[in-house]
C-alpha positions as CSV (number, residue, x, y, z in Angstrom):
1,M,-17.9,9.5,11.3
2,I,-19.0,7.1,8.5
3,R,-19.0,8.7,5.1
4,Y,-21.4,6.2,3.5
5,V,-24.2,5.2,1.1
6,E,-25.4,6.0,-2.4
7,S,-23.7,4.6,-5.5
8,F,-20.0,4.2,-6.4
9,F,-20.4,6.4,-9.5
10,A,-20.1,9.9,-8.0
11,G,-17.0,11.9,-8.7
12,V,-14.2,12.5,-6.2
13,V,-13.8,15.7,-4.3
14,P,-10.4,16.8,-3.2
15,L,-9.4,15.2,0.1
16,T,-8.4,18.5,1.7
17,L,-11.8,20.0,1.1
18,L,-13.5,16.9,2.4
19,L,-11.5,17.0,5.6
20,I,-12.3,20.7,6.1
21,I,-16.0,19.9,5.6
22,A,-15.8,16.9,7.9
23,G,-14.0,19.0,10.5
24,C,-16.6,21.7,10.5
25,G,-19.6,19.3,11.0
26,A,-17.9,16.6,13.0
27,T,-19.9,14.9,15.7
28,R,-16.8,13.3,17.3
29,P,-13.1,14.1,17.3
30,L,-10.9,12.4,14.8
31,V,-8.6,9.8,16.2
32,Q,-5.4,11.5,17.5
33,L,-2.7,12.0,14.9
34,P,0.6,10.1,15.3
35,S,2.3,11.1,18.5
36,K,5.5,13.1,18.5
37,L,6.8,11.4,21.6
38,K,10.5,10.7,21.5
39,G,12.1,7.6,23.0
40,H,12.7,4.0,22.4
41,K,9.7,1.7,21.8
42,K,9.7,-2.0,22.5
43,P,10.4,-3.6,19.1
44,L,8.1,-6.0,17.2
45,Q,8.8,-9.6,18.2
46,T,9.9,-11.9,15.5
47,S,10.7,-15.1,17.5
48,R,7.3,-16.6,17.4
49,P,4.3,-16.6,14.9
50,F,2.7,-13.2,14.5
51,N,-0.4,-12.4,16.5
52,V,-2.6,-10.7,13.9
53,A,-5.7,-9.1,15.3
54,H,-8.4,-9.7,12.7
55,R,-10.2,-6.4,12.3
56,G,-9.0,-5.6,15.8
57,S,-10.1,-7.4,18.9
58,N,-13.2,-8.2,16.9
59,G,-14.5,-10.9,19.2
60,E,-15.0,-8.3,22.0
61,L,-15.9,-5.1,20.1
62,P,-17.3,-4.2,16.7
63,E,-14.9,-4.9,13.9
64,E,-12.6,-2.2,12.3
65,T,-13.4,0.4,15.0
66,A,-10.9,2.4,17.1
67,P,-11.9,0.7,20.3
68,A,-11.4,-2.7,18.7
69,Y,-7.9,-1.8,17.5
70,M,-6.9,-0.2,20.8
71,R,-8.1,-3.2,22.7
72,A,-6.1,-5.5,20.4
73,I,-2.9,-3.5,21.1
74,D,-3.6,-3.5,24.8
75,K,-4.0,-7.3,24.6
76,G,-0.7,-7.9,22.9
77,A,-1.3,-8.1,19.2
78,D,1.7,-7.8,16.9
79,F,-0.3,-6.5,14.0
80,I,-3.7,-5.0,13.7
81,E,-5.5,-6.1,10.5
82,T,-8.0,-4.1,8.5
83,D,-10.0,-4.0,5.2
84,I,-9.8,-0.9,3.1
85,L,-12.6,0.4,0.9
86,P,-13.3,3.9,-0.5
87,T,-16.3,6.1,0.1
88,R,-18.1,7.5,-3.0
89,D,-15.9,10.6,-2.7
90,G,-12.6,8.6,-2.6
91,V,-11.8,8.6,1.1
92,L,-10.3,5.3,2.2
93,I,-12.1,3.8,5.3
94,C,-11.8,0.6,7.3
95,H,-14.7,-1.6,6.4
96,H,-14.9,-5.2,5.3
97,D,-18.1,-5.5,3.2
98,V,-18.9,-3.5,0.1
99,I,-22.4,-3.1,1.6
100,L,-23.4,-1.8,5.0
101,D,-26.3,-4.1,5.7
102,D,-24.6,-6.7,8.0
103,T,-22.2,-4.6,10.0
104,T,-23.8,-1.2,10.6
105,N,-27.1,0.1,11.8
106,I,-28.0,1.6,8.4
107,K,-31.4,-0.2,8.5
108,D,-32.3,1.8,11.5
109,H,-32.4,4.9,9.2
110,P,-35.6,4.7,7.1
111,E,-34.6,8.0,5.4
112,F,-32.0,6.0,3.5
113,A,-34.4,3.2,2.4
114,G,-34.3,4.5,-1.2
115,R,-30.5,4.2,-1.5
116,Q,-30.2,0.5,-1.9
117,R,-28.4,-0.5,-5.1
118,T,-27.6,-3.7,-7.0
119,Y,-24.1,-4.4,-8.4
120,T,-22.3,-7.5,-9.5
121,V,-19.4,-8.1,-7.1
122,Q,-17.0,-11.0,-7.7
123,G,-19.6,-12.5,-10.1
124,I,-22.4,-12.3,-7.5
125,K,-25.4,-9.9,-7.9
126,T,-25.4,-8.0,-4.7
127,T,-28.2,-5.7,-3.4
128,G,-27.8,-3.5,-0.4
129,F,-26.6,-0.2,1.0
130,F,-23.2,0.2,-0.7
131,V,-20.4,2.1,1.0
132,G,-20.9,5.8,0.1
133,G,-21.4,8.8,2.4
134,D,-23.8,8.5,5.4
135,P,-22.6,10.3,8.5
136,N,-25.1,8.7,10.8
137,S,-24.5,5.0,10.5
138,K,-22.4,3.2,13.1
139,T,-20.6,-0.2,13.1
140,T,-22.1,-3.1,14.9
141,Q,-21.2,-6.7,15.4
142,R,-22.1,-9.0,12.5
143,F,-22.7,-11.9,14.9
144,S,-25.7,-11.6,17.2
145,F,-23.9,-13.5,20.1
146,R,-21.3,-10.7,20.4
147,D,-21.5,-7.3,22.0
148,Q,-24.0,-5.3,20.0
149,Q,-22.9,-1.7,20.9
150,K,-22.7,0.7,18.0
151,I,-19.4,2.5,17.3
152,P,-18.4,5.0,14.6
153,D,-16.1,3.8,11.9
154,I,-12.6,5.2,11.1
155,T,-10.6,6.1,8.1
156,F,-7.5,4.4,6.9
157,E,-5.4,7.3,8.2
158,E,-7.0,7.1,11.6
159,Y,-6.3,3.4,11.7
160,I,-2.6,4.0,10.9
161,S,-2.5,6.7,13.6
162,I,-3.7,4.2,16.2
163,A,-0.8,1.8,15.3
164,L,1.8,4.6,15.3
165,D,0.6,6.0,18.7
166,A,0.9,2.6,20.4
167,P,3.3,2.4,23.3
168,R,5.3,-0.3,21.5
169,V,6.0,-1.1,17.8
170,V,2.7,-2.5,16.4
171,G,2.4,-3.4,12.8
172,I,-0.5,-2.8,10.4
173,Y,-1.9,-5.4,8.0
174,P,-4.3,-3.7,5.5
175,E,-6.2,-5.6,2.8
176,I,-7.1,-3.8,-0.4
177,K,-10.7,-4.9,-0.7
178,N,-12.4,-5.8,-4.0
179,P,-10.0,-3.7,-6.1
180,E,-11.4,-4.9,-9.4
181,H,-14.9,-3.8,-8.4
182,I,-13.8,-0.5,-6.9
183,N,-11.7,0.5,-9.9
184,A,-14.7,-0.1,-12.1
185,H,-16.9,2.3,-10.1
186,V,-14.7,4.9,-8.3
187,K,-12.6,7.4,-10.2
188,W,-9.8,9.4,-8.7
189,P,-8.1,12.5,-10.2
190,D,-5.2,12.0,-12.6
191,G,-6.3,8.5,-13.6
192,K,-5.1,7.0,-10.3
193,K,-6.4,3.5,-9.3
194,F,-7.5,2.3,-5.9
195,E,-4.1,0.6,-5.4
196,D,-2.2,3.9,-6.2
197,V,-4.2,5.9,-3.6
198,F,-3.8,3.1,-1.1
199,V,0.0,3.0,-1.5
200,D,0.2,6.8,-1.4
201,I,-1.2,6.8,2.1
202,L,1.2,4.2,3.3
203,K,4.1,6.2,1.9
204,K,2.7,9.4,3.5
205,Y,3.1,7.8,6.9
206,G,6.6,6.3,6.2
207,Y,5.7,2.7,5.6
208,K,8.5,1.2,3.4
209,G,11.1,-1.5,3.4
210,S,11.4,-5.2,2.6
211,Y,10.5,-7.8,5.2
212,L,12.7,-7.5,8.4
213,S,14.7,-4.5,7.0
214,K,15.5,-1.7,9.3
215,D,12.8,0.5,7.8
216,W,10.2,-2.3,8.0
217,M,11.0,-3.1,11.6
218,E,10.4,0.6,12.6
219,K,7.0,0.6,10.9
220,P,6.0,-3.0,10.1
221,C,3.4,-3.6,7.4
222,F,2.0,-6.5,5.4
223,V,-0.2,-5.7,2.5
224,Q,-2.8,-8.3,1.6
225,S,-5.2,-9.1,-1.2
226,F,-7.2,-11.9,-2.8
227,A,-6.5,-10.3,-6.2
228,P,-3.1,-11.3,-7.7
229,T,-3.1,-8.6,-10.3
230,S,-3.6,-6.0,-7.6
231,L,-0.6,-7.3,-5.6
232,I,1.6,-7.2,-8.7
233,H,0.5,-3.6,-9.4
234,I,1.3,-2.7,-5.8
235,S,4.7,-4.5,-5.9
236,K,5.8,-2.0,-8.6
237,Q,5.3,0.9,-6.2
238,T,6.6,-0.3,-2.9
239,D,8.9,-3.0,-1.5
240,L,6.7,-3.7,1.5
241,P,6.0,-7.4,1.9
242,L,2.8,-8.7,0.2
243,I,0.5,-11.6,1.3
244,F,-1.6,-13.4,-1.3
245,L,-4.9,-14.4,0.3
246,I,-6.5,-17.7,-0.7
247,D,-10.2,-18.4,-0.4
248,D,-12.2,-21.6,-0.2
249,V,-11.5,-24.5,-2.6
250,T,-14.7,-23.7,-4.5
251,T,-13.9,-20.0,-5.0
252,T,-11.9,-18.5,-8.0
253,T,-9.7,-15.4,-7.8
254,P,-11.8,-12.3,-8.3
255,D,-9.6,-10.8,-11.0
256,T,-8.1,-13.7,-12.9
257,N,-10.8,-16.3,-12.3
258,Q,-8.2,-18.9,-11.4
259,T,-9.2,-22.0,-9.4
260,Y,-8.0,-23.0,-5.9
261,A,-6.0,-25.8,-7.5
262,E,-4.3,-23.5,-9.9
263,I,-3.2,-20.9,-7.3
264,T,-1.9,-23.5,-4.9
265,S,0.1,-25.4,-7.4
266,D,3.9,-25.5,-7.2
267,E,4.1,-23.7,-10.5
268,Y,2.0,-20.8,-9.2
269,F,3.9,-20.6,-6.0
270,D,7.1,-20.2,-8.1
271,Y,5.3,-17.3,-9.9
272,I,3.7,-15.5,-7.0
273,R,6.8,-15.6,-4.8
274,Q,8.4,-13.1,-7.1
275,Y,5.9,-10.6,-5.7
276,C,4.8,-11.9,-2.3
277,V,6.5,-13.1,0.9
278,G,3.6,-15.3,1.9
279,I,0.1,-16.6,1.6
280,G,-3.0,-16.2,3.7
281,P,-5.2,-19.2,3.3
282,W,-8.5,-20.1,5.0
283,K,-7.5,-22.6,7.7
284,D,-10.2,-25.1,6.8
285,T,-8.6,-25.5,3.3
286,I,-5.3,-26.4,4.9
287,V,-6.9,-29.0,7.1
288,P,-10.3,-30.0,5.8
289,V,-13.2,-30.5,8.2
290,G,-15.6,-33.4,7.8
291,A,-19.4,-33.3,8.1
292,N,-19.1,-34.4,11.7
293,N,-17.0,-31.3,12.6
294,Y,-13.8,-33.4,13.1
295,L,-10.6,-32.5,11.2
296,E,-9.5,-34.7,8.3
297,L,-6.0,-35.4,7.2
298,P,-3.9,-32.2,6.6
299,T,-3.0,-31.2,3.1
300,D,0.6,-30.5,2.2
301,L,-0.1,-26.8,1.5
302,I,2.1,-25.4,4.4
303,A,5.0,-27.7,3.6
304,R,4.9,-26.8,-0.1
305,A,4.5,-23.0,0.6
306,H,7.6,-23.2,3.0
307,A,9.5,-25.1,0.3
308,H,8.9,-22.1,-2.0
309,D,10.1,-19.8,0.8
310,L,6.5,-18.4,1.4
311,Q,5.2,-17.7,4.9
312,V,1.8,-19.0,5.8
313,H,-0.7,-16.8,7.8
314,P,-4.0,-18.7,8.0
315,Y,-7.4,-17.1,8.9
316,T,-9.6,-16.9,11.0
317,Y,-9.3,-18.1,14.7
318,R,-12.2,-17.6,17.0
319,L,-12.9,-18.7,20.6
320,E,-16.6,-19.5,20.4
321,N,-17.5,-23.2,20.5
322,T,-19.3,-22.7,17.2
323,Y,-15.9,-22.3,15.5
324,L,-13.8,-24.8,17.5
325,H,-13.7,-28.2,15.8
326,Y,-14.4,-31.2,18.1
327,D,-10.8,-32.2,18.0
328,F,-9.9,-29.2,20.2
329,H,-12.4,-30.2,23.0
330,Q,-13.8,-26.6,23.2
331,D,-10.4,-25.3,24.2
332,A,-8.8,-22.6,22.0
333,Y,-5.3,-23.4,23.5
334,N,-5.6,-26.8,21.9
335,E,-6.3,-25.2,18.6
336,Y,-3.3,-22.8,18.9
337,D,-1.1,-25.7,19.9
338,F,-2.1,-27.7,16.8
339,W,-1.6,-24.9,14.3
340,I,1.6,-23.5,15.8
341,H,3.5,-26.6,16.9
342,K,2.1,-29.3,14.7
343,M,1.3,-27.4,11.5
344,G,4.2,-24.9,11.8
345,I,2.4,-21.7,10.6
346,D,4.1,-18.3,10.7
347,G,1.2,-16.1,11.8
348,L,-2.5,-16.3,12.8
349,F,-5.4,-14.1,12.1
350,T,-7.4,-14.1,15.3
351,E,-10.4,-12.2,16.6
352,F,-9.2,-12.7,20.2
353,P,-5.6,-11.5,20.2
354,G,-5.6,-11.4,24.0
355,S,-6.2,-15.2,24.2
356,L,-3.5,-15.9,21.6
357,H,-1.0,-13.6,23.4
358,Q,-1.6,-15.4,26.7
359,Y,-1.1,-18.8,25.1
360,Q,2.2,-17.6,23.5
361,E,3.5,-16.1,26.7
362,W,2.7,-19.4,28.4
363,T,4.4,-21.6,25.8
364,A,7.1,-19.3,24.4
365,P,7.7,-16.2,26.5
366,L,9.6,-13.5,24.9
367,N,12.3,-13.5,27.5
368,S,13.3,-17.0,26.4
369,K,14.7,-18.3,23.2
370,G,11.5,-20.0,22.2
371,S,11.2,-23.2,20.2
372,Y,10.9,-21.8,16.7
373,K,11.6,-18.8,14.6
374,I,9.6,-16.9,12.0
375,R,10.6,-17.9,8.5
376,K,12.4,-15.1,6.7
377,G,10.6,-15.2,3.4
378,H,12.6,-13.5,0.7
């Protein structure tokens, strides 16, 4: 049930009232709440790079939907990753874009044609159907060459429930999306910020603890953001491990307007490691790609991050030939081998977690010692 569309400026209704209203008019059942089943679950593996399902098994099913996350768990993902945005009434949902145009069927509803808005997001004037409150839209694939079925979206709490109901320990990896824009346009009671509401939900479901602590191993969670000030704000409310996302070399940080060179300097790594256990860079900035689609010489980003005791979780790995550079000969296993064994990364954001899991079971099965260990961070 997508709670979408209109502007960001509407006030916030109490969540309890919203859920009551939603329950009365629901067209589908909510995802099951966390199970109360007792017994030992297979723990999270920490002996090989983390398999992070980017927006679920997004290569197979529409991103950030319950089926995509359930498929990712079934296929062996260690973590299911999501992007969090609020609706106009303050409910946190799983959705990547601040507009609905590219990943929902909102354009199939002419009755909403008048609800397009224009805002400046990260310095770019953006026109579209902004996340708000439409109960009829459904999520679709953003790429036309993937399965185009339409599936309802889910809330942040439903996403958490999927992870907690998994038959083994599965971590969550939520990104707080566009916090500087959201905080300018969405207002919560008692002066709370987007980050505060986000952390409150994590605490409600028992997510706490520093990296590899007993509490963290029971309910693993990485929190990620491109906005360093947002991560610093969150670090004052929880000891969960934080990941600083790094965009293209031409893109500045959305909140502090710092350049790629500035935020990947040794001085900045010294600074950010006080708050974060790792970085999440776009893989093509670590190893640049030439105009002929062949890899160029790797940068020293991974080595320098590791020297500052920071993990490195690059994004995004896809199976389609469009995304496989010629060096890999149209074979995703060659790409995994390059990044895991030659570059020495600590985790991968993949849209095909089943493929990565099969590769890791083939090269470093969990019943063996493996050939490497996850870096501990700090």
